[in-house]
C-alpha positions in Angstrom: 69.1 -45.4 -47.7 66.2 -44.5 -49.6 66.8 -42.7 -53.3 66.3 -39.5 -51.2 69.0 -40.5 -48.8 71.3 -40.6 -51.9 70.4 -37.2 -53.7 70.7 -34.9 -50.6 72.8 -32.5 -50.9 75.9 -31.3 -48.3 74.1 -27.8 -47.2 70.5 -29.6 -46.6 72.4 -32.4 -45.0 73.9 -30.5 -42.4 71.2 -28.3 -42.1 69.6 -31.2 -40.7 71.8 -32.5 -38.8 71.8 -29.1 -36.8 68.2 -29.4 -36.3 68.6 -32.4 -35.3 71.3 -31.4 -32.6 69.2 -28.7 -31.4 65.9 -31.3 -30.7 68.7 -33.6 -28.9 70.3 -30.7 -26.8 66.5 -29.6 -25.5 66.0 -33.2 -23.5 62.5 -32.8 -24.7 62.3 -35.9 -26.5 61.7 -39.6 -25.1 63.9 -42.3 -25.2 62.9 -43.8 -28.3 62.9 -40.3 -30.2 66.2 -39.5 -28.9 67.5 -42.5 -29.9 65.9 -42.4 -33.8 67.1 -38.8 -33.8 70.7 -40.1 -33.1 70.3 -42.9 -35.8 69.1 -40.5 -38.2 72.0 -38.0 -37.6 74.7 -40.7 -37.9 73.3 -41.4 -41.4 73.7 -37.6 -42.4 77.0 -37.5 -41.1 78.2 -40.3 -42.8 76.5 -38.9 -46.0 78.4 -35.4 -45.5 81.6 -37.6 -45.2 80.9 -39.5 -48.7 79.9 -36.2 -50.1 82.8 -34.3 -48.8 85.3 -37.4 -49.8 83.8 -37.4 -53.4 84.4 -33.7 -53.8 88.1 -34.0 -52.5 88.7 -36.4 -55.2 87.2 -34.1 -57.8 89.4 -31.2 -56.9 91.8 -30.5 -59.4 94.3 -27.3 -58.9 95.7 -25.1 -62.0 99.4 -24.7 -61.5 100.7 -21.1 -63.5 103.9 -22.1 -64.7 105.0 -18.0 -64.8 104.4 -17.9 -68.2 100.6 -17.7 -68.0 100.2 -21.8 -69.0 97.9 -23.4 -66.8 97.9 -26.6 -66.4 95.6 -29.5 -63.9 96.7 -31.8 -61.3 94.9 -34.4 -59.5 94.6 -32.8 -55.7 95.9 -35.3 -53.7 95.9 -35.1 -49.7 99.2 -35.9 -47.8 
């Protein structure tokens, strides 16, 4: 993955994935182009998953104890 790919944000990656999906759905690409686009889409999909996982790790929940005292707790999935 190039340095540019590492810096891509979630929204940009999703937009690129949509564009790739649209291109593949049109069936206007030859086989080599379609395979290359599919590979690019898989890399973008993996990057989106990584971004979401990292964001999930950073999420904290503010808990109000009813007395306007807030504390932070790490977000944990079930």
